[in-house]
C-alpha positions as a LaTeX table, in Angstrom:
\begin{tabular}{lrrr}
\hline
Residue & $x$ (\AA) & $y$ (\AA) & $z$ (\AA) \\
\hline
Met1 & 10.98 & 0.16 & $-26.81$ \\
Thr2 & 7.79 & 2.00 & $-27.75$ \\
Lys3 & 5.67 & $-1.06$ & $-26.95$ \\
Phe4 & 7.29 & $-1.29$ & $-23.52$ \\
Phe5 & 6.65 & 2.41 & $-22.89$ \\
Leu6 & 2.99 & 2.19 & $-23.92$ \\
Thr7 & 2.41 & $-0.93$ & $-21.81$ \\
Ser8 & 4.09 & 0.64 & $-18.79$ \\
Leu9 & 2.07 & 3.82 & $-19.18$ \\
Val10 & $-1.25$ & 1.97 & $-19.40$ \\
Leu11 & $-0.50$ & $-0.44$ & $-16.56$ \\
Gly12 & 0.74 & 2.35 & $-14.31$ \\
Thr13 & $-2.37$ & 4.41 & $-14.97$ \\
Leu14 & $-4.69$ & 1.49 & $-14.30$ \\
Ser15 & $-2.81$ & 0.42 & $-11.15$ \\
Val16 & $-2.95$ & 3.85 & $-9.54$ \\
Ala17 & $-6.55$ & 4.45 & $-10.56$ \\
Ala18 & $-7.76$ & 1.02 & $-9.40$ \\
Ala19 & $-6.46$ & 1.61 & $-5.87$ \\
Ala20 & $-8.96$ & 4.45 & $-5.38$ \\
Asp21 & $-12.07$ & 2.22 & $-5.18$ \\
Ala22 & $-11.76$ & $-1.55$ & $-4.76$ \\
Asn23 & $-15.49$ & $-2.41$ & $-4.90$ \\
Ala24 & $-16.31$ & $-1.26$ & $-8.44$ \\
Trp25 & $-14.22$ & 0.62 & $-10.95$ \\
Thr26 & $-13.86$ & 1.57 & $-14.59$ \\
Arg27 & $-10.69$ & 2.95 & $-16.10$ \\
Trp28 & $-9.54$ & 3.85 & $-19.58$ \\
Ala29 & $-6.36$ & 5.04 & $-21.24$ \\
Thr30 & $-5.18$ & 6.11 & $-24.66$ \\
Ala31 & $-1.59$ & 6.03 & $-25.87$ \\
Thr32 & $-0.18$ & 7.30 & $-29.15$ \\
Gly33 & 2.99 & 5.90 & $-30.64$ \\
Pro34 & 4.70 & 5.81 & $-34.02$ \\
Arg35 & 2.25 & 3.18 & $-35.33$ \\
Gly36 & $-0.91$ & 4.95 & $-34.19$ \\
Thr37 & $-3.21$ & 5.16 & $-31.18$ \\
Ser38 & $-4.13$ & 2.33 & $-28.80$ \\
His39 & $-7.04$ & 2.30 & $-26.34$ \\
Val40 & $-7.54$ & 0.31 & $-23.14$ \\
Thr41 & $-10.73$ & 0.05 & $-21.07$ \\
Ala42 & $-10.82$ & $-1.91$ & $-17.81$ \\
Met43 & $-13.71$ & $-2.66$ & $-15.46$ \\
Gly44 & $-13.88$ & $-4.60$ & $-12.24$ \\
Ser45 & $-15.84$ & $-5.19$ & $-9.08$ \\
Cys46 & $-15.71$ & $-7.13$ & $-5.84$ \\
Ala47 & $-18.59$ & $-8.67$ & $-3.88$ \\
Asn48 & $-19.08$ & $-11.59$ & $-1.49$ \\
Gly49 & $-15.42$ & $-12.61$ & $-1.46$ \\
Ser50 & $-15.07$ & $-12.66$ & $-5.25$ \\
Cys51 & $-13.49$ & $-10.07$ & $-7.56$ \\
Thr52 & $-13.88$ & $-9.92$ & $-11.34$ \\
Arg53 & $-12.28$ & $-7.78$ & $-14.02$ \\
Ser54 & $-12.48$ & $-7.30$ & $-17.75$ \\
Val55 & $-9.93$ & $-5.51$ & $-19.93$ \\
Thr56 & $-10.50$ & $-4.61$ & $-23.59$ \\
Arg57 & $-7.62$ & $-3.39$ & $-25.74$ \\
Thr58 & $-7.77$ & $-1.96$ & $-29.23$ \\
Gly59 & $-4.53$ & $-1.54$ & $-31.15$ \\
Pro60 & $-3.66$ & 0.99 & $-33.83$ \\
Ala61 & $-4.65$ & $-1.47$ & $-36.58$ \\
Gly62 & $-8.13$ & $-1.88$ & $-35.08$ \\
Asn63 & $-7.49$ & $-5.33$ & $-33.62$ \\
Thr64 & $-9.44$ & $-5.76$ & $-30.37$ \\
Tyr65 & $-9.22$ & $-8.40$ & $-27.67$ \\
Thr66 & $-10.79$ & $-8.83$ & $-24.27$ \\
Arg67 & $-9.47$ & $-10.65$ & $-21.22$ \\
Thr68 & $-11.57$ & $-11.46$ & $-18.19$ \\
Gly69 & $-10.74$ & $-12.98$ & $-14.84$ \\
Thr70 & $-12.23$ & $-13.87$ & $-11.47$ \\
Val71 & $-10.54$ & $-14.43$ & $-8.12$ \\
Ser72 & $-12.30$ & $-15.91$ & $-5.10$ \\
Arg73 & $-11.09$ & $-16.47$ & $-1.60$ \\
\hline
\end{tabular}
């Protein structure tokens, strides 16, 4: 349940914040749960019909992973 809450909180924050500027953006969030604190940083930009994004997450145990993606029309 806590994992669902933290994920929803982070995704909701990033979704609302990303709508403010579609060309280039950076967002971050921190959530604290019973196992510790997690951090999320997301960056993205759009140019010439292509949009890219990169999301880095660090869990309470210090494990970090990054996901990147590109969409073109």
